[in-house]
C-alpha positions as CSV (number, residue, x, y, z in Angstrom):
1,M,147.4,-99.5,90.3
2,E,144.1,-101.6,91.9
3,K,140.8,-101.7,90.8
4,P,137.8,-101.0,92.6
5,V,135.7,-104.5,93.1
6,G,132.5,-102.8,91.4
7,S,134.4,-102.1,88.1
8,L,135.4,-105.6,87.6
9,Q,131.7,-105.9,88.4
10,E,130.8,-104.1,85.9
11,Q,133.2,-105.9,83.4
12,A,132.5,-109.4,84.3
13,L,129.1,-108.5,83.3
14,K,130.4,-106.6,79.8
15,R,131.6,-109.5,79.3
16,K,128.7,-112.4,79.7
17,E,126.9,-109.9,77.8
18,R,129.7,-110.2,75.2
19,L,129.5,-114.2,75.3
20,K,125.6,-114.2,74.8
21,A,125.3,-112.4,71.8
22,L,128.1,-114.4,69.9
23,R,126.2,-117.6,71.5
24,D,122.8,-115.8,69.8
25,R,124.5,-114.9,66.4
26,Q,126.4,-118.5,66.0
27,L,122.9,-120.3,66.4
28,Q,121.1,-117.6,63.9
29,V,124.4,-118.4,61.6
30,S,123.4,-122.4,62.1
31,V,119.7,-121.9,61.8
32,I,120.0,-120.3,57.9
33,M,122.6,-122.6,57.1
34,N,120.0,-125.7,57.9
35,V,117.6,-123.5,56.4
36,I,119.6,-123.1,53.3
37,S,120.8,-126.8,53.8
38,L,116.4,-127.6,53.4
39,R,116.3,-125.6,50.2
40,G,119.6,-126.9,48.7
41,N,118.3,-130.3,49.5
42,A,114.8,-129.6,47.7
43,H,116.1,-129.5,44.6
44,E,117.9,-133.2,45.0
45,E,114.8,-135.6,45.2
46,S,117.0,-138.3,46.9
47,Q,116.9,-136.4,50.3
48,E,113.5,-134.8,50.2
49,L,112.9,-133.5,53.3
50,K,108.8,-134.9,54.6
51,L,107.4,-133.4,57.1
52,R,104.8,-135.9,58.5
53,N,104.3,-134.9,62.7
54,Y,105.5,-131.7,62.8
55,M,104.0,-129.1,62.1
56,P,106.8,-126.7,61.0
57,E,106.9,-122.6,61.4
58,D,108.3,-121.6,58.0
59,E,106.2,-120.9,54.8
60,E,108.6,-122.7,52.8
61,L,108.4,-125.9,54.9
62,K,104.8,-125.6,55.5
63,E,104.9,-126.6,51.6
64,R,106.3,-130.1,52.2
65,R,104.3,-131.3,55.1
66,V,102.9,-134.5,53.9
67,P,98.6,-134.1,53.7
68,K,96.9,-137.0,56.9
69,A,96.6,-140.0,55.6
70,K,92.7,-141.1,55.6
71,P,92.3,-144.3,57.0
72,A,90.6,-146.6,54.3
73,S,87.2,-148.2,55.1
74,V,86.0,-151.4,57.1
75,E,83.4,-151.9,55.4
76,D,85.5,-152.0,51.9
77,K,87.7,-153.6,53.2
78,V,85.5,-157.0,54.8
79,K,83.6,-157.1,51.3
80,D,86.7,-157.0,49.6
81,Q,87.7,-160.4,51.9
82,L,83.6,-161.9,51.3
83,E,84.2,-161.7,47.8
84,A,87.5,-163.1,48.1
85,A,86.0,-166.0,49.7
86,N,83.1,-166.5,47.9
87,P,84.1,-170.0,46.0
88,E,84.1,-170.3,42.2
89,P,81.0,-172.6,41.0
90,V,81.4,-176.0,41.2
91,I,81.1,-178.0,37.6
92,E,78.4,-180.3,38.5
93,E,78.7,-183.0,35.5
94,V,81.2,-184.7,36.6
95,D,83.4,-187.0,34.1
96,L,84.0,-190.4,35.7
97,A,86.9,-191.5,32.6
98,N,88.9,-188.4,34.1
99,L,88.5,-189.1,37.8
100,A,88.9,-193.2,37.2
101,P,92.5,-193.9,37.9
102,R,95.0,-194.2,34.4
103,K,96.0,-198.0,33.3
104,P,99.8,-198.3,33.8
105,D,100.3,-198.6,29.7
106,W,98.3,-195.0,29.4
107,D,101.4,-193.0,27.9
108,L,102.2,-195.6,25.7
109,K,98.8,-195.7,24.3
110,R,98.8,-192.2,23.9
111,D,102.3,-192.4,22.5
112,V,101.1,-195.0,19.5
113,A,97.6,-193.7,19.3
114,K,99.1,-191.0,15.7
115,K,101.1,-194.3,14.6
116,L,97.7,-196.3,14.8
117,E,95.4,-193.7,13.0
118,K,98.1,-193.9,10.2
119,L,97.4,-197.7,10.0
120,E,93.8,-197.8,10.3
121,R,93.7,-195.2,7.6
122,R,95.9,-197.4,5.1
123,T,93.2,-200.8,6.5
124,Q,90.3,-199.1,5.6
125,K,91.8,-198.7,2.3
126,A,92.6,-202.0,2.0
127,I,89.4,-203.4,2.8
128,A,87.7,-201.0,0.8
129,E,90.0,-202.3,-2.2
130,L,89.5,-205.5,-1.7
131,I,86.2,-205.1,-1.7
132,R,85.9,-203.2,-5.2
133,E,88.3,-206.6,-6.5
134,R,85.7,-208.1,-5.3
135,L,82.8,-206.6,-6.3
136,K,85.2,-206.8,-10.0
137,G,85.2,-210.4,-9.8
138,S,81.3,-210.9,-9.1
139,E,80.4,-208.4,-11.5
140,E,82.2,-210.9,-14.1
141,E,80.8,-213.7,-12.4
142,L,77.5,-211.9,-12.6
143,A,77.7,-210.8,-15.9
144,G,79.1,-214.8,-16.8
145,A,76.0,-216.5,-15.4
146,V,73.8,-213.4,-16.9
147,G,75.0,-214.2,-20.6
148,A,74.6,-218.1,-19.5
149,V,71.0,-217.5,-18.7
150,G,70.6,-215.7,-21.7
151,V,72.1,-218.2,-23.9
152,E,70.3,-221.2,-21.8
153,E,66.8,-219.1,-22.6
154,G,68.0,-218.9,-26.2
155,D,68.8,-222.8,-26.6
156,S,65.2,-223.4,-25.4
157,D,63.6,-221.4,-27.7
């Protein structure tokens, strides 16, 4: 039993249509799965989809589109750079002591300065004490001299 050639061609065409329909269904299923996975990933921040250059047709994907970036103003950038380049006002007064090189023993003098202050106070106290003692001694001598002068004047009367 041989089948006519026309019926074989018809069967081949039917088979091709079934295969095409099967491929179309598989493609639709994969697209649906992608959309579902995109929606599922919308909740995950680590894999969030950001569309910068792509214009999607799906309404939910349009929400993910990143707005176009506006270029920064060139005038503002140049103005900021010019302000940053302006030098700070130079100090007009210059202390020559700060410019002069330090002597080799400056650090020793710095370390001994506190001790010298204490010694200076003690020295001033000692000098004041010596002056007071001399004044007391000179007052006694002066009192004695005044008393002696008074005695001599009293004798002459």
